[in-house]
C-alpha positions in Angstrom: 141.4 180.8 -203.5 143.5 182.6 -200.8 142.7 182.0 -197.2 143.0 184.6 -194.4 146.1 182.8 -193.1 147.8 182.8 -196.5 147.0 186.5 -196.9 148.4 187.2 -193.4 151.6 185.2 -194.2 152.0 187.0 -197.5 151.7 190.4 -195.7 154.3 189.3 -193.2 156.7 188.2 -195.9 156.1 191.5 -197.8 156.6 193.5 -194.7 159.8 191.6 -193.8 161.1 191.9 -197.4 160.2 195.6 -197.5 162.0 196.4 -194.3 165.0 194.4 -195.3 165.1 196.2 -198.7 164.8 199.6 -196.9 167.7 198.7 -194.7 169.7 197.6 -197.7 168.9 200.9 -199.4 170.3 202.8 -196.4 173.5 200.7 -196.4 173.9 201.2 -200.2 173.5 204.9 -199.8 176.1 204.9 -197.0 178.7 203.0 -199.0 177.9 204.6 -202.3 176.9 201.5 -204.3 176.2 202.1 -208.0 172.6 201.8 -209.3 173.7 199.0 -211.8 175.1 196.9 -208.9 172.0 197.6 -206.8 169.7 196.4 -209.5 171.7 193.3 -210.1 171.7 192.5 -206.3 168.0 193.2 -206.0 167.3 190.8 -208.9 169.3 188.1 -207.3 167.6 188.6 -203.9 164.2 188.6 -205.6 165.0 185.3 -207.4 166.3 183.8 -204.1 163.2 184.9 -202.3 160.9 183.4 -204.9 162.8 180.1 -204.7 162.6 180.0 -200.9 158.9 180.8 -201.0 158.3 178.0 -203.6 160.2 175.5 -201.4 158.2 176.6 -198.3 154.9 176.2 -200.1 155.9 172.8 -201.4 156.9 171.7 -197.9 153.6 173.0 -196.4 151.6 171.1 -199.1 153.5 167.9 -198.4 152.9 168.3 -194.6 149.2 168.8 -195.2 148.9 165.6 -197.2 150.9 163.8 -194.5 148.6 165.2 -191.8 145.5 164.2 -193.8 146.8 160.6 -194.4 147.7 160.3 -190.7 144.3 161.5 -189.7 142.6 159.1 -192.1 144.8 156.2 -190.7 143.7 157.1 -187.2 140.0 157.2 -188.2 140.3 153.8 -190.0 142.1 152.3 -187.0 139.4 153.6 -184.6 136.6 152.4 -186.9 138.1 148.9 -186.9 138.4 148.8 -183.1 134.8 150.2 -182.8 133.5 147.5 -185.2 135.2 144.8 -183.1 133.7 146.2 -179.9 130.2 146.4 -181.5 130.4 142.8 -182.6 131.4 141.6 -179.1 128.8 143.7 -177.4 126.0 143.0 -179.9 125.7 146.7 -180.8 124.7 148.1 -184.2 128.0 149.4 -185.7 126.3 151.7 -188.3 124.1 153.4 -185.7 127.1 153.8 -183.4 129.3 155.5 -186.1 126.3 157.7 -187.1 126.3 159.1 -183.6 130.0 160.0 -183.9 129.6 161.7 -187.3 127.0 161.0 -190.0 129.6 161.1 -192.8 131.3 158.0 -191.4 128.3 155.8 -192.3 128.3 156.8 -196.0 129.9 154.2 -198.3 130.8 156.9 -200.8 131.7 160.6 -200.4 134.0 162.4 -198.1 134.5 161.4 -194.5 135.0 163.8 -191.6 138.5 163.2 -190.3 138.7 166.3 -188.1 140.4 166.1 -184.7 137.0 166.2 -183.0 135.8 163.2 -185.0 139.1 161.3 -184.2 138.7 162.2 -180.5 135.0 161.1 -180.4 136.0 157.8 -182.1 138.8 157.2 -179.5 136.5 157.6 -176.5 
């Protein structure tokens, strides 16, 4: 499934590539480059572009997992601190985390680790 951001980024890349190819076409026309050489260069440029796009997508994916794991670590650290405080103050830990976000009380299933949840746990 393609998100709006991915579509926008793809349009930007296509626009940039299109304008670069257009400028390259003008230069080739000016210097009189042969069609065979043009095709060979276009194929090389296309392959390089695909490799760069693949590397960029891999990096983005790695960064997303890293962000997710950092967010999860922050949530777990805050939950541990909150649990300690609840024990000292005699408060009900489960009710307290339900107030932050109901998904935090569920023993199974996904947890909400959005920036807002992390912020609410921290304060």
